[in-house]
ROZA-937030 format. One record per residue: x, y, z of N, C-alpha, C in turn; residue in one letter; residue number from 1. Coordinates in steps of 0.05 Angstrom, whole numbers. Layout:
% ROZA-937030
+--------+--------+--------+--------+---------+--------+--------+--------+--------+------+-----+
|  neast | nnorth |    nup | caeast | canorth |   caup |  ceast | cnorth |    cup | rest |  nr |
+--------+--------+--------+--------+---------+--------+--------+--------+--------+------+-----+
|      X |      Y |      Z |      X |       Y |      Z |      X |      Y |      Z |    A | NUM |
...
+--------+--------+--------+--------+---------+--------+--------+--------+--------+------+-----+
% end
This chain:
% ROZA-937030
+--------+--------+--------+--------+---------+--------+--------+--------+--------+------+-----+
|  neast | nnorth |    nup | caeast | canorth |   caup |  ceast | cnorth |    cup | rest |  nr |
+--------+--------+--------+--------+---------+--------+--------+--------+--------+------+-----+
|   -287 |   -396 |   -240 |   -311 |    -403 |   -233 |   -325 |   -374 |   -226 |    M |   1 |
|   -351 |   -380 |   -239 |   -373 |    -348 |   -234 |   -397 |   -357 |   -214 |    H |   2 |
|   -405 |   -374 |   -209 |   -430 |    -383 |   -203 |   -426 |   -403 |   -170 |    S |   3 |
|   -449 |   -411 |   -162 |   -454 |    -436 |   -147 |   -456 |   -458 |   -158 |    V |   4 |
|   -469 |   -454 |   -181 |   -466 |    -481 |   -199 |   -440 |   -489 |   -209 |    A |   5 |
|   -424 |   -469 |   -224 |   -397 |    -477 |   -222 |   -381 |   -490 |   -203 |    D |   6 |
|   -389 |   -473 |   -175 |   -372 |    -488 |   -152 |   -383 |   -515 |   -146 |    L |   7 |
|   -401 |   -520 |   -145 |   -415 |    -545 |   -141 |   -409 |   -567 |   -164 |    D |   8 |
|   -402 |   -563 |   -187 |   -398 |    -578 |   -206 |   -367 |   -585 |   -208 |    R |   9 |
|   -346 |   -566 |   -195 |   -324 |    -567 |   -197 |   -317 |   -587 |   -167 |    E |  10 |
|   -339 |   -581 |   -147 |   -316 |    -598 |   -123 |   -330 |   -625 |   -120 |    L |  11 |
|   -357 |   -629 |   -138 |   -370 |    -655 |   -146 |   -341 |   -671 |   -159 |    A |  12 |
|   -333 |   -661 |   -179 |   -315 |    -670 |   -199 |   -290 |   -677 |   -177 |    A |  13 |
|   -284 |   -660 |   -162 |   -257 |    -662 |   -138 |   -267 |   -686 |   -122 |    A |  14 |
|   -286 |   -692 |   -108 |   -297 |    -711 |   -100 |   -294 |   -741 |   -112 |    K |  15 |
|   -304 |   -741 |   -135 |   -310 |    -764 |   -154 |   -277 |   -770 |   -156 |    A |  16 |
|   -259 |   -754 |   -164 |   -227 |    -754 |   -160 |   -217 |   -771 |   -139 |    A |  17 |
|   -229 |   -765 |   -116 |   -220 |    -768 |    -95 |   -192 |   -748 |    -86 |    G |  18 |
|   -195 |   -730 |    -92 |   -179 |    -706 |    -89 |   -185 |   -685 |    -71 |    R |  19 |
|   -170 |   -675 |    -58 |   -169 |    -653 |    -36 |   -184 |   -629 |    -57 |    P |  20 |
|   -192 |   -603 |    -51 |   -189 |    -582 |    -64 |   -188 |   -562 |    -45 |    A |  21 |
|   -180 |   -539 |    -62 |   -170 |    -508 |    -55 |   -188 |   -489 |    -69 |    M |  22 |
|   -200 |   -473 |    -53 |   -220 |    -453 |    -62 |   -210 |   -425 |    -55 |    L |  23 |
|   -198 |   -414 |    -78 |   -195 |    -389 |    -78 |   -205 |   -364 |    -88 |    D |  24 |
|   -217 |   -348 |    -58 |   -231 |    -327 |    -68 |   -220 |   -301 |    -75 |    F |  25 |
|   -212 |   -287 |    -92 |   -201 |    -273 |   -108 |   -212 |   -242 |   -124 |    S |  26 |
|   -200 |   -230 |   -133 |   -214 |    -202 |   -142 |   -186 |   -187 |   -155 |    A |  27 |
|   -188 |   -171 |   -178 |   -169 |    -160 |   -194 |   -162 |   -131 |   -164 |    E |  28 |
|   -177 |   -123 |   -159 |   -174 |     -95 |   -135 |   -169 |   -108 |   -109 |    W |  29 |
|   -164 |   -130 |   -107 |   -152 |    -144 |    -84 |   -123 |   -134 |    -76 |    C |  30 |
|   -108 |   -125 |    -58 |    -82 |    -114 |    -55 |    -71 |   -143 |    -50 |    V |  31 |
|    -84 |   -156 |    -27 |    -70 |    -178 |    -11 |    -71 |   -203 |    -29 |    S |  32 |
|    -93 |   -202 |    -53 |    -93 |    -227 |    -73 |    -68 |   -230 |    -92 |    C |  33 |
|    -71 |   -204 |    -96 |    -40 |    -193 |   -114 |    -12 |   -209 |    -96 |    K |  34 |
|     -8 |   -198 |    -76 |      4 |    -206 |    -60 |      9 |   -237 |    -58 |    E |  35 |
|    -12 |   -260 |    -54 |    -16 |    -280 |    -53 |     -1 |   -297 |    -81 |    M |  36 |
|     -7 |   -280 |   -101 |     -5 |    -289 |   -128 |     25 |   -287 |   -135 |    E |  37 |
|     41 |   -265 |   -128 |     62 |    -255 |   -134 |     77 |   -273 |   -111 |    K |  38 |
|     79 |   -272 |    -86 |     93 |    -284 |    -69 |     91 |   -307 |    -60 |    Y |  39 |
|     67 |   -319 |    -51 |     57 |    -343 |    -31 |     56 |   -362 |    -62 |    T |  40 |
|     38 |   -362 |    -82 |     28 |    -387 |    -95 |     54 |   -396 |   -114 |    F |  41 |
|     72 |   -381 |   -127 |     94 |    -384 |   -137 |    120 |   -402 |   -132 |    P |  42 |
|    116 |   -405 |   -103 |    137 |    -412 |    -92 |    139 |   -442 |    -86 |    D |  43 |
|    163 |   -450 |    -95 |    168 |    -483 |    -93 |    153 |   -500 |    -73 |    P |  44 |
|    159 |   -488 |    -50 |    152 |    -507 |    -28 |    116 |   -509 |    -33 |    K |  45 |
|     99 |   -484 |    -37 |     73 |    -486 |    -42 |     65 |   -501 |    -62 |    V |  46 |
|     79 |   -496 |    -88 |     69 |    -503 |   -112 |     73 |   -544 |   -110 |    R |  47 |
|     92 |   -549 |    -85 |     93 |    -580 |    -90 |     75 |   -588 |    -70 |    A |  48 |
|     66 |   -569 |    -49 |     43 |    -578 |    -29 |     13 |   -579 |    -44 |    V |  49 |
|     11 |   -562 |    -63 |    -14 |    -559 |    -73 |    -13 |   -576 |    -99 |    L |  50 |
|      4 |   -593 |   -111 |      5 |    -607 |   -129 |    -14 |   -637 |   -127 |    T |  51 |
|    -27 |   -642 |   -109 |    -50 |    -664 |   -103 |    -79 |   -646 |   -103 |    P |  52 |
|    -76 |   -623 |    -98 |   -104 |    -606 |    -92 |   -114 |   -602 |   -132 |    M |  53 |
|   -145 |   -601 |   -126 |   -157 |    -589 |   -145 |   -163 |   -558 |   -138 |    W |  54 |
|   -150 |   -551 |   -162 |   -147 |    -511 |   -154 |   -168 |   -505 |   -164 |    L |  55 |
|   -179 |   -489 |   -151 |   -210 |    -471 |   -149 |   -206 |   -449 |   -146 |    L |  56 |
|   -216 |   -423 |   -159 |   -212 |    -397 |   -165 |   -243 |   -386 |   -168 |    R |  57 |
|   -251 |   -371 |   -145 |   -271 |    -353 |   -149 |   -270 |   -322 |   -153 |    A |  58 |
|   -272 |   -315 |   -176 |   -260 |    -288 |   -177 |   -283 |   -272 |   -181 |    D |  59 |
|   -288 |   -253 |   -154 |   -305 |    -238 |   -149 |   -308 |   -211 |   -152 |    V |  60 |
|   -295 |   -202 |   -176 |   -278 |    -180 |   -176 |   -304 |   -158 |   -181 |    T |  61 |
|   -323 |   -170 |   -202 |   -346 |    -157 |   -206 |   -366 |   -146 |   -180 |    E |  62 |
|   -363 |   -155 |   -170 |   -382 |    -164 |   -142 |   -415 |   -156 |   -145 |    N |  63 |
|   -418 |   -178 |   -171 |   -446 |    -170 |   -174 |   -464 |   -198 |   -166 |    N |  64 |
|   -490 |   -203 |   -165 |   -503 |    -223 |   -148 |   -492 |   -251 |   -156 |    A |  65 |
|   -480 |   -261 |   -178 |   -468 |    -287 |   -174 |   -445 |   -292 |   -153 |    E |  66 |
|   -425 |   -264 |   -157 |   -406 |    -272 |   -139 |   -414 |   -263 |   -105 |    D |  67 |
|   -433 |   -250 |   -107 |   -450 |    -246 |    -84 |   -458 |   -273 |    -70 |    Q |  68 |
|   -471 |   -287 |    -88 |   -484 |    -316 |    -78 |   -452 |   -329 |    -68 |    A |  69 |
|   -435 |   -329 |    -85 |   -413 |    -347 |    -79 |   -399 |   -336 |    -53 |    L |  70 |
|   -403 |   -312 |    -41 |   -390 |    -310 |    -19 |   -412 |   -318 |      7 |    L |  71 |
|   -437 |   -304 |     -1 |   -457 |    -317 |     19 |   -457 |   -343 |     25 |    K |  72 |
|   -456 |   -359 |      4 |   -454 |    -392 |      5 |   -434 |   -396 |     29 |    R |  73 |
|   -414 |   -383 |     31 |   -389 |    -393 |     52 |   -394 |   -371 |     73 |    F |  74 |
|   -404 |   -348 |     71 |   -412 |    -336 |     97 |   -384 |   -313 |     97 |    G |  75 |
|   -374 |   -303 |     72 |   -344 |    -295 |     67 |   -357 |   -265 |     62 |    I |  76 |
|   -333 |   -246 |     74 |   -344 |    -218 |     71 |   -328 |   -207 |     47 |    F |  77 |
|   -302 |   -215 |     40 |   -288 |    -219 |     18 |   -269 |   -225 |      8 |    G |  78 |
|   -254 |   -222 |     -6 |   -226 |    -230 |    -13 |   -202 |   -225 |      1 |    P |  79 |
|   -179 |   -232 |      3 |   -171 |    -255 |      4 |   -184 |   -280 |     22 |    P |  80 |
|   -193 |   -292 |     10 |   -205 |    -323 |     31 |   -202 |   -347 |     24 |    T |  81 |
|   -192 |   -365 |     26 |   -185 |    -397 |     23 |   -197 |   -409 |     31 |    I |  82 |
|   -211 |   -435 |     23 |   -228 |    -450 |     38 |   -212 |   -482 |     28 |    A |  83 |
|   -211 |   -494 |     46 |   -200 |    -524 |     35 |   -223 |   -546 |     44 |    F |  84 |
|   -225 |   -561 |     21 |   -237 |    -585 |     19 |   -225 |   -617 |     21 |    F |  85 |
|   -235 |   -638 |     41 |   -219 |    -656 |     30 |   -231 |   -679 |      9 |    G |  86 |
|   -214 |   -698 |      7 |   -226 |    -708 |    -15 |   -252 |   -722 |    -16 |    P |  87 |
|   -265 |   -720 |      7 |   -294 |    -725 |     14 |   -309 |   -706 |     12 |    D |  88 |
|   -301 |   -685 |     -4 |   -320 |    -661 |    -14 |   -330 |   -646 |     12 |    G |  89 |
|   -321 |   -648 |     33 |   -325 |    -631 |     58 |   -311 |   -609 |     64 |    L |  90 |
|   -318 |   -586 |     63 |   -294 |    -562 |     76 |   -286 |   -567 |    105 |    E |  91 |
|   -259 |   -564 |    102 |   -246 |    -563 |    133 |   -248 |   -534 |    139 |    R |  92 |
|   -271 |   -527 |    153 |   -276 |    -498 |    164 |   -258 |   -493 |    182 |    Q |  93 |
|   -242 |   -506 |    197 |   -229 |    -495 |    213 |   -195 |   -485 |    202 |    N |  94 |
|   -196 |   -498 |    180 |   -166 |    -490 |    155 |   -176 |   -463 |    141 |    F |  95 |
|   -188 |   -451 |    141 |   -196 |    -430 |    123 |   -179 |   -407 |    128 |    R |  96 |
|   -171 |   -395 |    107 |   -153 |    -376 |    117 |   -167 |   -344 |     96 |    L |  97 |
|   -159 |   -319 |    115 |   -168 |    -298 |    102 |   -147 |   -283 |    111 |    V |  98 |
|   -143 |   -270 |     84 |   -117 |    -248 |     78 |    -86 |   -258 |     71 |    G |  99 |
|    -72 |   -246 |     66 |    -43 |    -246 |     60 |    -26 |   -271 |     75 |    Y | 100 |
|    -21 |   -294 |     67 |     -2 |    -316 |     81 |     25 |   -309 |     68 |    V | 101 |
|     41 |   -312 |     83 |     70 |    -319 |     67 |     75 |   -348 |     63 |    K | 102 |
|     86 |   -353 |     44 |     93 |    -379 |     34 |    100 |   -402 |     51 |    A | 103 |
|    114 |   -401 |     75 |    123 |    -422 |     89 |     99 |   -432 |    110 |    D | 104 |
|     91 |   -405 |    117 |     60 |    -416 |    138 |     41 |   -426 |    119 |    K | 105 |
|     37 |   -415 |     89 |     23 |    -421 |     80 |     23 |   -459 |     66 |    F | 106 |
|     47 |   -462 |     59 |     49 |    -489 |     52 |     50 |   -511 |     75 |    S | 107 |
|     55 |   -495 |    103 |     49 |    -517 |    127 |     21 |   -515 |    134 |    E | 108 |
|      5 |   -502 |    131 |    -24 |    -496 |    134 |    -36 |   -515 |    111 |    H | 109 |
|    -28 |   -519 |     82 |    -39 |    -535 |     65 |    -34 |   -557 |     73 |    V | 110 |
|    -10 |   -568 |     84 |     -3 |    -592 |     88 |    -22 |   -597 |    114 |    A | 111 |
|    -28 |   -589 |    128 |    -46 |    -597 |    151 |    -73 |   -602 |    147 |    Q | 112 |
|    -83 |   -581 |    129 |   -110 |    -586 |    117 |   -109 |   -611 |     98 |    A | 113 |
|    -88 |   -618 |     83 |   -100 |    -643 |     71 |   -100 |   -668 |     87 |    I | 114 |
|    -84 |   -670 |    107 |    -83 |    -687 |    132 |   -103 |   -684 |    149 |    A | 115 |
|   -124 |   -664 |    151 |   -145 |    -664 |    171 |   -167 |   -680 |    165 |    S | 116 |
|   -181 |   -694 |    180 |   -202 |    -713 |    178 |   -229 |   -690 |    179 |    P | 117 |
|   -249 |   -695 |    168 |   -270 |    -676 |    165 |   -282 |   -673 |    198 |    A | 118 |
|   -291 |   -648 |    206 |   -299 |    -645 |    232 |   -328 |   -638 |    228 |    T | 119 |
+--------+--------+--------+--------+---------+--------+--------+--------+--------+------+-----+
% end
């Protein structure tokens, strides 16, 4: 995903499907993002808990105007940041993650985010 319009379209599709969504802000130059890709996301517990999620990735490697607009939309300074949305399409802001998170903690966090009502 490369623009706010892409994001809006994908979040609307997730909401229409009644599925929670996870938005991962990532970049090629981000060391912690690489750690998440290598150690956290492949973990079987993490893969299982992410199964019902509509998975989205905002690649902000280029740090261009579109990347900046995506970051600004969420008040994010940079990757890695992960935002969670309920099936209602609303972000569960209190479940936002910043930085590297180990697999066990991440899987527990995702399960709680999915179960959380909108605030």
